[in-house]
N, C-alpha and C positions, 0 to 999 in steps of 0.2 A: 505493499499499499503506499502512493508515494505520501511527500510528508506535505502539509497543507497548510500554503506560506501566503493564502489571501489573505491573511492579518498580519501581514509584518511589513517593517519596513528591511529590504533588503540592500547592502548597500555594497560595492563591490568593488575595491579598490586596487588594479594594479600596478604590480612593482617599480615598472618605470614612472609614474607618479610621481613615483614618492622617492625613489634612489637616482642620481644619472649612473643609469649601465655602459654608457658610451665606453670606457675601460674591459669590463669581463664581455662586450659587445667582441666589442676587438680585439680580447685574446680567444676568445670560439672562434671568430670568424678566421682566424691567420693559420688555427691551427685545424679547425678545417681541410681550410687548404690546403697542409702539407698532409695531416694525417688525420682525415677522412673517418679510418675505421673507429679510430678514439677519441675524436673532441669532444667528443659527452662527456664522454669520465677523465677527461684533460680540468674541461669546466669543470664539471662538480667540485671535483677537490681541491681549482681554486678558488671558487666562490663562497666553499665550507671555512679552508683555511682564511680569505679575509676575512668570513662574517667570525672567528673563532680567535684571533686577533682583533679584531676591532672591539669582544666583546670583553678580551684578558687586557686589554688599555686601558677600564674604563673602573 
């Protein structure tokens, strides 16, 4: 049975609306051009390292 959201205000915010994704986008595109088979995995690793370093510096 689907969830009834008819009386609920749903807000969806894209990460690109909140954060500057240009650096990570560039890294993905460059990696995809040189190694399309592992580009997604390398991009995930970059994003996780960036996230961890962001929160560990606070």
